[in-house]
MIKOLKE-754529 format. One record per residue: x, y, z of N, C-alpha, C in turn; residue in three letters; residue number from 1. Coordinates in pm, 1 decimal. Each point is the difference from the previous one (the first is absolute). Layout:
<nodes>
[node [X, Y, Z], [X, Y, Z], [X, Y, Z], ALA, NUM]
...
</nodes>
This chain:
<nodes>
[node [-1297.2, 6198.7, 4426.5], [-110.9, 7.5, -93.8], [36.4, -78.0, -126.3], MET, 1]
[node [-89.6, -91.2, -39.8], [21.6, -75.8, -122.8], [-94.6, 49.6, -109.2], ARG, 2]
[node [53.5, 15.6, -119.6], [-78.3, 40.8, -116.4], [-2.0, -116.4, -97.9], LEU, 3]
[node [-113.0, -67.7, -9.4], [-16.8, -112.3, -91.6], [-38.9, 54.2, -137.1], PHE, 4]
[node [78.0, -35.8, -102.0], [-16.5, 57.7, -133.4], [-44.4, -107.5, -99.1], CYS, 5]
[node [-111.4, 25.3, -65.9], [-60.3, -95.3, -93.3], [22.3, 46.7, -143.4], LEU, 6]
[node [45.9, -90.0, -87.9], [41.6, 40.7, -135.4], [-116.5, 19.8, -96.2], PRO, 7]
[node [30.7, 64.7, -109.8], [-97.4, 18.3, -107.3], [-1.2, -122.5, -90.8], TYR, 8]
[node [-90.1, -0.7, -95.9], [-19.1, -117.4, -85.7], [128.8, -40.5, -69.8], SER, 9]
[node [27.8, -129.9, 4.3], [114.6, -54.8, -69.6], [132.2, 16.1, 70.3], GLY, 10]
[node [1.5, 70.6, 112.9], [126.5, 33.4, 65.3], [28.6, -91.8, 117.9], ALA, 11]
[node [127.0, -9.2, 32.3], [46.6, -68.6, 120.7], [7.4, 101.2, 113.3], SER, 12]
[node [1.9, -51.1, 121.7], [16.9, 85.9, 116.8], [132.8, 74.4, -3.9], ALA, 13]
[node [94.9, -47.8, -78.6], [132.3, 60.8, -3.1], [0.6, 140.6, -58.4], MET, 14]
[node [-111.5, 43.0, -58.2], [-6.6, 140.0, -44.2], [14.7, 94.9, 119.2], ILE, 15]
[node [-25.8, -50.0, 120.1], [10.2, 82.5, 119.7], [130.0, -23.1, 77.0], TYR, 16]
[node [87.6, -86.8, -48.1], [119.6, -36.5, 75.8], [87.5, 121.1, 31.7], ALA, 17]
[node [19.0, 89.5, -97.7], [88.0, 114.3, 24.1], [-59.1, 98.5, 100.7], ARG, 18]
[node [-132.2, -4.3, 20.6], [-60.8, 88.8, 98.4], [56.8, -23.4, 140.0], TRP, 19]
[node [45.1, -122.7, 25.1], [54.4, -30.9, 132.8], [116.4, 90.9, 35.1], ARG, 20]
[node [76.0, 42.6, -102.2], [117.5, 84.5, 22.6], [-34.8, 148.4, 2.6], ARG, 21]
[node [-120.4, 33.9, -41.6], [-34.3, 140.7, -21.0], [-92.2, 57.9, 106.0], LEU, 22]
[node [-54.9, -83.4, 87.2], [-93.2, 49.0, 102.1], [73.6, 20.2, 132.5], VAL, 23]
[node [-58.0, 73.8, 93.2], [64.4, 18.4, 131.2], [19.1, -133.9, 72.0], PRO, 24]
[node [93.7, -1.9, 92.3], [35.8, -124.6, 67.0], [-113.8, -57.1, 83.8], SER, 25]
[node [-93.8, 85.2, 43.1], [-111.7, -48.3, 82.1], [-107.1, -69.3, -83.0], TRP, 26]
[node [10.4, 9.9, -132.9], [-101.5, -56.7, -89.6], [59.5, -120.5, -74.0], LEU, 27]
[node [-62.9, -115.2, 16.5], [45.9, -123.2, -64.9], [-90.8, -31.4, -119.3], GLU, 28]
[node [56.5, 3.5, -118.7], [-75.4, -34.9, -120.7], [-3.2, -152.3, -13.2], VAL, 29]
[node [-120.4, -54.3, -15.1], [-18.3, -144.2, -14.7], [-66.4, -26.1, -135.8], VAL, 30]
[node [76.2, -29.2, -104.7], [-61.1, -33.2, -129.2], [-76.5, -131.8, 10.8], PRO, 31]
[node [-123.5, -0.2, -47.0], [-85.0, -119.2, 8.9], [1.1, -71.0, -135.1], VAL, 32]
[node [52.1, -121.1, -1.4], [4.7, -77.2, -123.6], [-132.2, -73.3, -20.3], GLU, 33]
[node [-51.7, 5.9, -121.1], [-123.9, -68.8, -33.5], [30.9, -132.8, -69.0], LEU, 34]
[node [-89.4, -96.2, 7.7], [23.6, -128.4, -66.6], [24.1, 17.4, -149.6], PRO, 35]
[node [91.9, -81.0, -53.0], [27.1, -0.6, -143.0], [117.6, 83.1, -43.6], GLY, 36]
[node [69.4, 62.6, 95.5], [114.0, 85.4, -37.5], [104.5, -0.8, 110.9], ARG, 37]
[node [121.0, 44.0, -34.7], [105.7, 8.6, 98.9], [23.9, -132.1, 70.7], GLY, 38]
[node [13.8, 5.2, 132.0], [25.6, -121.5, 77.9], [-120.7, -92.8, 3.9], ARG, 39]
[node [-115.7, 46.4, -51.3], [-120.3, -83.3, -4.5], [-32.9, -40.1, -143.9], ARG, 40]
[node [103.3, -4.9, -82.9], [-16.2, -30.0, -141.5], [-65.9, -135.7, -23.7], MET, 41]
[node [24.4, -94.7, 89.3], [-52.4, -135.0, -20.2], [-147.9, -12.6, 35.3], ASP, 42]
[node [-58.8, 103.3, 58.4], [-141.7, -4.3, 34.5], [-82.4, 56.1, -115.9], GLU, 43]
[node [-119.2, -51.6, -22.0], [-83.3, 56.6, -106.1], [-48.2, 139.3, 36.8], PRO, 44]
[node [0.0, 93.9, -93.5], [-53.7, 133.3, 30.1], [-149.7, -9.1, 27.7], PRO, 45]
[node [-48.4, 84.7, 88.8], [-140.7, -1.9, 39.2], [-83.3, 88.2, -93.4], ARG, 46]
[node [-128.5, -30.5, -7.8], [-92.2, 79.5, -82.6], [-121.5, 47.6, 80.1], THR, 47]
[node [-1.8, -26.0, 130.1], [-108.3, 43.7, 89.2], [60.2, 97.4, 100.7], ASP, 48]
[node [-27.7, 128.0, -15.4], [66.5, 101.2, 80.1], [-41.1, -7.9, 147.2], LEU, 49]
[node [-126.9, -19.4, 26.9], [-44.1, -10.2, 139.0], [61.8, -121.6, 67.9], THR, 50]
[node [6.4, -111.2, -72.8], [64.1, -118.9, 54.2], [148.0, 20.3, 24.1], GLY, 51]
[node [66.6, 72.0, -90.3], [142.4, 29.1, 16.9], [21.7, 86.7, 123.3], LEU, 52]
[node [-86.9, 98.6, 20.9], [12.0, 86.2, 117.2], [-13.7, -81.5, 128.2], ALA, 53]
[node [-94.5, -93.6, 2.7], [-17.5, -85.5, 117.8], [124.2, -85.0, 24.0], ALA, 54]
[node [57.5, -50.6, -108.5], [121.6, -80.7, 8.9], [115.5, 82.0, 57.4], GLU, 55]
[node [15.2, 122.2, -48.7], [107.1, 86.3, 48.2], [-21.2, 38.8, 146.0], LEU, 56]
[node [-125.7, 20.1, 39.7], [-27.3, 34.5, 140.1], [50.0, -109.0, 93.0], ALA, 57]
[node [-21.7, -125.0, -38.4], [47.4, -111.3, 82.5], [152.6, -6.1, 0.9], GLU, 58]
[node [61.2, 20.1, -116.3], [144.8, -10.3, -10.1], [71.8, 112.7, 74.3], GLU, 59]
[node [-54.7, 121.5, -7.8], [70.0, 117.2, 51.7], [-32.8, 31.5, 145.4], LEU, 60]
[node [-106.9, -58.4, 52.2], [-44.5, 32.8, 136.0], [112.4, -5.3, 103.5], ALA, 61]
[node [88.0, -102.5, -0.9], [106.3, -3.0, 101.0], [95.3, 119.8, -7.1], PRO, 62]
[node [7.0, 66.5, -116.9], [89.4, 115.1, -14.9], [-69.4, 131.6, 32.3], GLN, 63]
[node [-127.2, -6.9, 35.6], [-80.2, 121.0, 20.1], [-40.1, 20.0, 145.7], MET, 64]
[node [83.3, -48.1, 90.2], [-32.8, 12.7, 142.2], [31.5, 140.1, 53.0], ARG, 65]
[node [84.8, 72.3, -68.9], [28.8, 138.3, 35.8], [-67.3, 93.9, -98.2], GLY, 66]
[node [29.1, 129.3, 6.3], [-60.1, 95.3, -94.2], [44.8, -27.9, -142.8], PRO, 67]
[node [-93.8, 11.0, -92.5], [31.6, -25.2, -140.3], [-88.4, 86.2, -88.9], PHE, 68]
[node [40.3, 13.1, -124.0], [-76.9, 70.0, -101.7], [4.2, -82.3, -127.5], ALA, 69]
[node [-92.5, 27.8, -91.4], [-7.4, -69.8, -128.0], [14.6, 100.4, -113.3], LEU, 70]
[node [80.7, -36.5, -99.8], [13.8, 79.3, -122.6], [-20.2, -92.3, -119.3], PHE, 71]
[node [-76.0, 46.8, -96.0], [-16.3, -75.3, -123.6], [-13.2, 92.6, -117.9], GLY, 72]
[node [62.9, -38.7, -111.3], [-8.4, 78.5, -123.1], [-84.8, -75.1, -101.3], HIS, 73]
[node [-98.9, 67.3, -57.7], [-88.2, -56.8, -101.9], [-73.0, -122.9, 57.2], SER, 74]
[node [18.6, -117.2, -58.4], [-57.6, -121.4, 57.7], [32.9, -10.8, 148.2], LEU, 75]
[node [121.0, 36.2, 38.8], [41.2, -7.9, 139.4], [-84.4, 85.2, 92.2], GLY, 76]
[node [-50.0, 113.9, -49.8], [-86.0, 84.7, 82.2], [-131.9, -67.6, 30.6], GLY, 77]
[node [-59.0, -62.8, -100.9], [-124.6, -72.8, 21.3], [22.2, -118.2, 93.2], LEU, 78]
[node [110.9, -69.4, -18.8], [31.1, -114.3, 85.5], [24.9, 45.4, 143.7], LEU, 79]
[node [64.3, 114.1, 18.6], [22.8, 52.3, 134.6], [-132.8, 28.5, 70.0], ALA, 80]
[node [-95.8, 51.6, -73.5], [-132.8, 27.3, 56.2], [-66.1, -128.4, 48.2], PHE, 81]
[node [0.5, -102.1, -84.9], [-62.4, -126.5, 39.8], [78.3, -67.7, 112.2], GLU, 82]
[node [131.1, 17.3, 1.2], [80.8, -54.4, 108.6], [-35.0, 68.4, 131.6], LEU, 83]
[node [-19.4, 131.2, -2.1], [-38.7, 71.8, 122.1], [-131.7, -53.4, 55.0], ALA, 84]
[node [-95.5, -25.4, -88.0], [-128.6, -54.7, 45.1], [16.0, -142.9, 50.2], HIS, 85]
[node [84.5, -78.7, -66.9], [21.8, -137.9, 44.7], [63.9, -3.7, 138.3], ALA, 86]
[node [92.7, 90.2, 25.5], [63.7, 7.1, 131.6], [-102.1, 41.2, 105.9], LEU, 87]
[node [-79.0, 100.7, -31.2], [-101.6, 44.8, 96.6], [-99.9, -111.0, 28.5], ARG, 88]
[node [-40.8, -70.9, -104.4], [-96.3, -107.8, 17.2], [51.3, -113.4, 85.4], GLY, 89]
[node [131.7, -12.9, 9.7], [60.8, -103.9, 83.3], [36.9, 50.8, 138.5], ARG, 90]
[node [-40.4, 122.5, 30.6], [31.0, 57.0, 130.0], [144.9, 37.7, 16.8], GLY, 91]
[node [70.3, 23.0, -110.3], [142.8, 28.6, 4.3], [31.5, 149.0, -7.5], LEU, 92]
[node [-103.4, 81.9, 6.0], [22.4, 143.6, -3.6], [12.8, 53.7, -140.9], GLY, 93]
[node [21.6, 130.5, -9.6], [11.8, 67.8, -128.5], [137.5, 63.1, -12.8], GLU, 94]
[node [40.4, 31.5, -122.4], [128.0, 69.8, -17.0], [-6.0, 139.9, 58.9], PRO, 95]
[node [116.6, 52.0, 36.2], [6.9, 138.3, 46.1], [-49.7, 93.9, -110.3], ARG, 96]
[node [39.9, -29.6, -124.2], [-44.3, 74.5, -118.0], [-10.8, -98.1, -116.0], VAL, 97]
[node [-98.4, 21.0, -85.7], [-10.9, -72.8, -126.7], [36.1, 97.1, -111.6], LEU, 98]
[node [106.1, -31.8, -74.2], [44.4, 81.9, -112.7], [-40.3, -69.5, -129.7], PHE, 99]
[node [-72.6, 69.8, -85.3], [-39.5, -53.5, -129.9], [53.4, 92.9, -108.5], ALA, 100]
[node [79.0, -54.6, -90.2], [69.2, 78.0, -102.1], [-45.2, -45.5, -138.8], SER, 101]
[node [-42.4, 96.1, -83.7], [-41.8, -30.8, -137.8], [-105.8, -109.5, -1.9], ALA, 102]
[node [-94.5, 7.6, 91.3], [-105.4, -101.6, 10.3], [-135.1, 68.9, 17.4], ALA, 103]
[node [-92.4, -26.3, -90.7], [-134.9, 52.0, 17.4], [-62.4, -60.1, 124.7], ALA, 104]
[node [-92.4, 72.6, 61.7], [-68.1, -50.6, 118.9], [-68.2, -132.8, -31.3], ALA, 105]
[node [-7.6, -89.2, 97.5], [-60.5, -132.1, -24.5], [-141.7, 7.3, -57.2], PRO, 106]
[node [-73.7, 101.7, 38.0], [-137.4, 14.5, -49.4], [-7.7, 60.7, -139.0], SER, 107]
[node [114.4, 44.5, -52.9], [1.8, 70.3, -129.0], [95.1, -65.4, -99.6], ARG, 108]
[node [15.1, -130.7, 11.7], [86.0, -72.2, -93.9], [-66.4, -9.8, -136.8], ARG, 109]
[node [81.3, 0.8, -104.3], [-49.4, -15.5, -137.4], [83.5, -106.3, -70.7], GLU, 110]
[node [3.9, -118.6, 60.8], [88.4, -106.5, -47.5], [-74.2, -115.4, -65.6], ASP, 111]
[node [-127.3, 20.8, -31.9], [-79.7, -110.5, -53.3], [55.8, -61.9, -126.1], GLY, 112]
[node [74.7, 78.4, -77.4], [55.7, -53.1, -125.3], [103.8, -108.2, 26.7], ARG, 113]
[node [45.3, -10.6, 125.3], [100.3, -100.2, 36.2], [-60.8, -120.8, 70.3], TRP, 114]
[node [-132.1, -12.6, -2.5], [-65.0, -110.8, 71.5], [25.1, -134.2, -66.0], ALA, 115]
[node [37.1, 1.5, -127.4], [36.4, -122.0, -72.2], [147.6, 7.9, -38.4], GLU, 116]
[node [68.2, -113.1, -6.8], [144.4, 2.4, -29.0], [30.7, 67.1, -133.4], PRO, 117]
[node [99.1, 87.3, -0.1], [45.8, 63.4, -123.2], [101.9, -90.2, -69.5], LEU, 118]
[node [-1.5, 1.4, -132.9], [103.5, -73.7, -72.8], [129.8, 80.2, 5.8], ASP, 119]
[node [105.6, -57.4, -53.8], [131.0, 65.6, 11.1], [-0.6, 138.2, -64.0], ASP, 120]
[node [-62.2, 12.8, -116.8], [-2.2, 130.4, -66.5], [-74.3, 103.3, 83.7], ASP, 121]
[node [-108.6, -40.7, 63.5], [-75.4, 91.1, 84.8], [78.5, 43.7, 121.9], GLY, 122]
[node [72.0, -94.3, 58.0], [82.6, 33.1, 115.7], [112.2, 96.5, -37.6], LEU, 123]
[node [64.1, -26.1, -112.5], [109.1, 87.2, -43.6], [-52.7, 140.7, -28.8], ILE, 124]
[node [-119.2, 8.6, -59.2], [-59.5, 130.9, -25.6], [-24.5, 75.3, 130.7], ALA, 125]
[node [-47.6, -70.3, 103.7], [-22.7, 64.8, 129.3], [132.4, 42.2, 62.9], GLU, 126]
[node [102.0, -81.6, -12.6], [131.3, 36.2, 52.6], [50.3, 128.7, -64.2], MET, 127]
[node [-16.7, 10.3, -130.6], [43.8, 121.9, -69.2], [-83.8, 120.2, 41.5], ARG, 128]
[node [-130.3, -20.2, 16.4], [-88.5, 111.0, 37.4], [37.0, 56.1, 137.3], ARG, 129]
[node [33.9, -87.3, 92.6], [30.2, 43.7, 136.2], [140.7, 57.6, 14.1], LEU, 130]
[node [84.8, -22.1, -100.2], [134.1, 60.4, -5.7], [88.2, -40.1, 117.8], SER, 131]
[node [-21.8, -118.1, 54.9], [80.3, -40.1, 114.9], [105.8, -103.7, -30.8], GLY, 132]
[node [13.9, -37.4, -127.1], [91.7, -107.6, -37.9], [108.7, 53.8, -92.6], THR, 133]
[node [124.3, -34.1, 30.9], [111.8, 43.1, -84.3], [-17.2, -55.2, -140.8], ALA, 134]
[node [33.4, 80.0, -100.5], [-23.1, -36.6, -139.1], [73.8, -128.1, -38.7], GLU, 135]
[node [117.9, -22.7, 59.4], [75.7, -119.4, -38.5], [-69.7, -129.5, 40.1], GLU, 136]
[node [-89.7, 7.0, 96.1], [-72.6, -120.2, 41.0], [-84.6, -53.1, -115.4], VAL, 137]
[node [-57.5, 90.1, -77.5], [-90.0, -43.2, -108.0], [73.3, -75.8, -110.1], PHE, 138]
[node [129.0, 19.9, -10.3], [77.6, -72.0, -100.0], [66.2, -125.4, 53.1], GLY, 139]
[node [-26.7, -33.3, 126.2], [62.6, -116.3, 63.1], [-107.3, -104.8, 28.6], ASN, 140]
[node [-10.4, -98.6, -86.1], [-105.1, -101.5, 12.1], [9.1, -77.0, 131.3], ARG, 141]
[node [122.6, -26.6, 46.7], [14.1, -73.9, 125.9], [-58.2, 78.8, 116.9], ASP, 142]
[node [29.7, 129.2, 4.3], [-54.6, 82.6, 107.5], [-151.8, 8.0, -8.6], LEU, 143]
[node [-51.8, 14.8, -120.6], [-144.9, 6.9, -16.5], [-67.1, -129.6, 43.6], LEU, 144]
[node [60.5, -112.1, -32.0], [-59.4, -128.4, 38.2], [-4.6, -17.3, 151.3], GLU, 145]
[node [92.6, 63.8, 71.0], [-2.4, -3.3, 145.8], [-101.9, 98.4, 55.9], MET, 146]
[node [-10.7, 117.0, -63.9], [-81.3, 108.0, 55.8], [-148.6, -13.9, -30.1], ALA, 147]
[node [-33.6, -47.5, -119.2], [-139.7, 4.2, -42.7], [-94.5, -84.2, 86.0], LEU, 148]
[node [35.2, -121.4, 41.3], [-94.0, -75.8, 84.3], [-32.4, 69.0, 132.1], PRO, 149]
[node [100.6, 61.7, 61.6], [-23.3, 71.7, 125.5], [-86.5, 123.0, -25.0], VAL, 150]
[node [31.8, 72.9, -105.7], [-77.9, 119.2, -32.6], [-144.5, -36.3, -33.4], LEU, 151]
[node [-19.9, -108.4, -71.4], [-135.2, -45.3, -34.4], [-80.3, -27.8, 128.0], ARG, 152]
[node [61.9, -69.1, 94.8], [-67.8, -29.5, 126.6], [-28.4, 128.1, 78.0], ALA, 153]
[node [93.4, 94.1, -1.6], [-19.8, 124.2, 73.9], [-113.8, 82.4, -59.4], ASP, 154]
[node [-11.2, 0.7, -132.0], [-112.5, 69.4, -61.0], [-132.4, -66.4, 38.1], PHE, 155]
[node [0.8, -131.8, 12.4], [-120.7, -69.6, 45.2], [-32.0, 36.0, 144.6], LEU, 156]
[node [101.8, 17.7, 83.5], [-24.2, 44.8, 137.4], [-82.5, 128.1, 0.6], LEU, 157]
[node [35.6, 92.7, -87.3], [-72.1, 127.1, -8.4], [-135.4, -16.8, -68.2], CYS, 158]
[node [1.2, -69.4, -113.8], [-121.4, -9.2, -81.2], [-112.3, -76.5, 67.1], GLY, 159]
[node [33.4, -94.8, 86.2], [-101.6, -81.5, 66.7], [-30.1, 47.0, 142.2], ARG, 160]
[node [62.9, 108.8, 38.8], [-23.0, 53.2, 134.5], [-142.4, 53.8, 12.2], TYR, 161]
[node [-67.2, -35.8, 107.1], [-135.6, 47.8, 27.6], [1.9, 80.9, 129.6], ALA, 162]
[node [-24.6, 127.5, -11.1], [-0.7, 87.6, 117.0], [-116.4, -34.4, 92.1], TYR, 163]
[node [27.4, -9.8, 130.5], [-102.9, -27.3, 100.6], [-2.1, 114.8, 99.5], ARG, 164]
[node [-109.5, 77.0, 4.0], [-7.8, 108.1, 99.9], [6.4, -57.1, 141.6], PRO, 165]
[node [83.2, 58.4, 82.3], [17.2, -39.3, 139.7], [18.1, 124.9, 84.0], ARG, 166]
[node [-13.4, -10.7, 130.8], [29.2, 117.4, 83.4], [139.0, 53.2, -31.9], PRO, 167]
[node [13.9, 132.2, -8.4], [131.1, 55.9, -36.0], [107.8, -38.4, 100.1], PRO, 168]
[node [122.7, 1.7, -47.4], [115.7, -19.3, 87.1], [13.9, 120.6, 92.5], LEU, 169]
[node [66.5, -19.9, 111.8], [26.9, 110.3, 92.0], [132.8, 67.8, -29.1], ASP, 170]
[node [89.4, -69.0, -69.1], [133.0, 56.6, -25.1], [-6.7, 109.3, -106.7], CYS, 171]
[node [92.6, 96.4, 3.2], [7.5, 98.5, -107.8], [32.6, -67.3, -133.0], PRO, 172]
[node [-50.0, 57.8, -107.2], [33.9, -44.7, -134.4], [66.3, 116.3, -73.0], ILE, 173]
[node [120.6, -24.2, -48.1], [74.7, 100.1, -76.1], [14.0, -51.4, -142.7], ARG, 174]
[node [-47.9, 77.1, -95.9], [-2.8, -42.2, -139.9], [93.0, 89.7, -82.0], VAL, 175]
[node [72.6, -61.5, -92.3], [88.9, 72.4, -90.4], [-39.9, -31.5, -143.4], PHE, 176]
[node [3.0, 102.2, -85.6], [-33.4, -18.7, -140.2], [98.1, 71.3, -89.7], GLY, 177]
[node [-1.6, -36.1, -128.4], [83.6, 65.7, -99.7], [-83.8, 93.5, -85.2], GLY, 178]
[node [50.9, 118.4, -26.1], [-76.3, 99.9, -74.8], [-29.0, -44.1, -143.1], THR, 179]
[node [82.4, -90.2, -54.6], [-19.8, -45.4, -137.4], [-46.9, -144.9, -6.9], ARG, 180]
[node [-36.1, -55.7, 113.7], [-60.2, -133.0, 1.8], [-143.1, 12.0, -50.6], ASP, 181]
[node [-58.0, -113.0, -46.1], [-136.9, 8.1, -50.7], [-104.6, -28.9, 107.6], ASP, 182]
[node [41.3, -6.9, 127.0], [-95.3, -14.6, 110.0], [-47.8, 139.2, 39.1], ILE, 183]
[node [-126.3, 28.8, -24.6], [-55.1, 132.6, 26.9], [4.4, 30.9, 149.5], ALA, 184]
[node [14.8, 127.8, 32.9], [14.3, 41.7, 139.4], [-120.7, -40.0, 84.7], ALA, 185]
[node [-119.8, 0.6, -58.1], [-116.9, -35.8, 81.0], [3.7, -146.4, 41.9], ASP, 186]
[node [63.9, -85.6, -80.6], [13.4, -141.5, 36.5], [104.8, -19.1, 109.4], ARG, 187]
[node [94.0, 91.4, 9.7], [95.9, -1.0, 110.3], [-63.1, 57.5, 127.1], LEU, 188]
[node [-75.4, 109.0, -15.6], [-64.1, 60.9, 116.9], [-100.9, -93.4, 65.1], ARG, 189]
[node [-55.2, -94.1, -77.3], [-100.6, -91.8, 54.2], [56.2, -90.3, 109.9], ALA, 190]
[node [131.5, -6.2, 14.7], [59.5, -72.8, 112.4], [-45.8, 58.6, 132.8], TRP, 191]
[node [-38.3, 126.6, 2.7], [-37.1, 65.1, 125.8], [-117.8, -69.5, 67.7], SER, 192]
[node [-84.6, -69.1, -78.9], [-114.8, -69.8, 56.6], [39.3, -127.7, 73.3], ALA, 193]
[node [124.6, -42.5, -14.6], [43.5, -127.7, 58.4], [63.6, 15.1, 137.6], GLU, 194]
[node [0.0, 122.2, 55.2], [59.6, 20.5, 131.4], [-82.7, 94.2, 85.5], THR, 195]
[node [-0.7, -27.7, 130.1], [-55.3, 94.6, 97.5], [107.8, 97.9, 45.2], ARG, 196]
[node [122.1, -29.3, -34.8], [112.5, 83.8, 39.7], [31.7, 104.6, -104.2], GLY, 197]
[node [121.6, 48.6, 4.7], [42.4, 104.6, -91.5], [20.0, -54.5, -140.9], ASP, 198]
[node [-18.6, 89.4, -96.5], [22.3, -33.7, -140.3], [73.4, 114.3, -66.6], PHE, 199]
[node [101.2, -32.9, -80.7], [64.4, 99.9, -84.4], [25.9, -61.2, -137.1], THR, 200]
[node [-3.3, 86.0, -100.0], [38.3, -36.7, -136.6], [109.8, 94.7, -43.4], LEU, 201]
[node [111.2, -54.7, -43.3], [111.7, 81.6, -45.9], [38.6, -44.3, -140.7], GLU, 202]
[node [15.7, 97.2, -89.2], [31.0, -28.5, -139.2], [146.2, 30.1, -29.6], MET, 203]
[node [64.0, -93.8, -71.4], [137.0, 17.2, -46.7], [-1.4, 17.7, -151.1], PHE, 204]
[node [90.1, 81.1, -50.5], [12.1, 17.7, -143.9], [52.1, -130.0, -61.2], ASP, 205]
[node [-79.9, -61.7, -87.6], [45.3, -123.4, -61.8], [-114.4, -88.7, -43.3], GLY, 206]
[node [36.7, -115.3, -57.0], [-99.5, -94.1, -49.0], [-31.5, -103.7, 107.8], ASP, 207]
[node [-42.5, -118.0, -41.7], [-40.8, -102.8, 95.9], [115.4, -44.1, 89.7], HIS, 208]
[node [122.6, 13.6, -48.6], [116.1, -43.0, 77.5], [80.0, 119.8, 51.0], PHE, 209]
[node [-70.8, 101.8, 45.7], [65.0, 119.9, 52.6], [91.9, -30.1, 118.7], PHE, 210]
[node [-23.0, -111.5, 69.4], [82.5, -31.9, 118.1], [146.4, -20.0, -37.2], LEU, 211]
[node [29.4, -28.9, -126.0], [140.1, -17.4, -39.9], [72.3, 134.1, -6.6], ARG, 212]
[node [-60.2, 97.0, -64.9], [63.6, 131.2, -14.0], [-2.6, 78.8, 130.3], ALA, 213]
[node [-94.4, -31.3, 86.7], [-16.3, 75.9, 124.7], [22.7, -88.0, 122.8], HIS, 214]
[node [93.2, -91.5, -10.7], [21.9, -96.3, 108.6], [32.3, 70.6, 131.3], GLU, 215]
[node [96.7, 91.5, -0.4], [39.3, 65.8, 124.6], [-113.0, 84.4, 58.6], ARG, 216]
[node [-66.5, 86.5, -78.7], [-111.9, 74.4, 59.0], [-110.8, -90.1, 52.9], PRO, 217]
[node [-26.9, -109.5, -70.2], [-103.7, -91.2, 46.8], [38.7, -62.2, 133.8], LEU, 218]
[node [123.9, -47.8, 11.2], [44.5, -60.2, 125.5], [-0.5, 102.5, 113.4], LEU, 219]
[node [32.2, 123.4, -30.7], [-6.2, 104.7, 102.1], [-143.7, 18.8, 48.1], ASP, 220]
[node [-96.1, -7.1, -92.9], [-141.6, 13.9, 39.0], [-41.9, -116.1, 90.2], ARG, 221]
[node [41.8, -121.7, -37.9], [-37.3, -116.6, 80.2], [52.8, 14.8, 142.2], LEU, 222]
[node [126.8, 35.6, 12.4], [59.6, 14.0, 132.8], [-68.3, 110.7, 79.1], ALA, 223]
[node [-31.6, 111.6, -66.7], [-65.3, 110.9, 69.2], [-138.9, -40.4, 49.9], ALA, 224]
[node [-72.8, -75.8, -80.5], [-133.9, -43.3, 40.4], [5.2, -95.0, 119.1], CYS, 225]
[node [105.9, -76.9, 9.6], [9.6, -98.7, 107.6], [55.3, 58.9, 128.8], LEU, 226]
[node [53.0, 120.6, -5.1], [51.4, 62.4, 121.8], [-84.5, 118.7, 42.2], THR, 227]
[node [-73.9, 58.4, -93.6], [-79.1, 119.1, 30.2], [-134.5, -40.4, 57.8], ARG, 228]
[node [-45.8, 60.9, 108.0], [-131.8, -33.7, 53.8], [-109.9, 38.2, -96.6], PRO, 229]
[node [-112.6, -71.4, 9.2], [-113.8, 27.5, -88.0], [-43.3, 144.4, 17.5], ALA, 230]
[node [-29.3, 65.9, -113.1], [-33.0, 142.7, 5.1], [-141.8, 30.3, -45.5], ASP, 231]
[node [-78.8, -103.8, -24.7], [-138.2, 23.0, -38.8], [-16.8, 45.1, -143.4], GLY, 232]
[node [106.0, -6.9, -80.3], [-7.2, 46.6, -137.5], [-66.5, -103.5, -89.1], ASN, 233]
[node [-96.6, 42.3, -78.2], [-63.9, -88.6, -96.7], [0.2, 66.5, -136.7], ARG, 234]
[node [110.7, 64.3, -33.2], [6.5, 76.6, -123.1], [98.3, -54.2, -99.6], GLY, 235]
[node [35.8, 84.8, -96.7], [94.6, -35.4, -105.6], [124.4, 84.5, 19.4], ILE, 236]
[node [113.7, -65.5, 7.8], [126.8, 70.0, 20.3], [52.4, 54.1, -131.9], ALA, 237]
[node [100.8, 84.8, 8.2], [58.1, 60.3, -118.9], [70.0, -104.8, -85.0], ALA, 238]
[node [7.4, 29.1, -128.2], [69.2, -89.1, -92.6], [150.6, 8.0, 20.8], THR, 239]
[node [65.2, -117.5, 2.5], [146.5, -2.7, 14.7], [66.5, 18.8, -134.7], ALA, 240]
</nodes>
């Protein structure tokens, strides 16, 4: 079983590198690098999310001949959703499970303020608001000059995204949220409309980046969902 992991805004796929050592041996974590960062640093970052999903579907298809699942955090959750549809549209099947973490449902996005490029001050303000960036980064101009163009493009991916109603996916959708994140629970529950299969919402104590403090419990949930047969549950699980 392969678990393809899509990063959040401004991040490299390497945020998932350590997961390879922490999951069971039957589960292969595949961090997905996006253009403009990591080993794809020389490519321009994309600003069309649907187009990026189509691009990734073509690139990843050869690795998806066996059972696979998709995980995405924040921007990565939305991208995982569009990737699942792009794969289905190409006759390549669906993931065993779609995991969306700290991501409002595609039909309930509130990203319009990012539809136009933010200046550096605006980007830095958003970085501080989301609390996902180490404080020392803000005092390092070289790091900021590397990070801001990618982050600007990623915000445009979200801000210019246009939701298109389509027949729901057949795969289960498992959603995770943070109790102190500013994404309201009803916007997380709205993911249930995107699947004909099972749906669960599980809340972790924490902010938008709760996956850092709860890495082990989260990975345990992912592994359990991929080995446990579907149980028909469409509810909300207990807070971790």
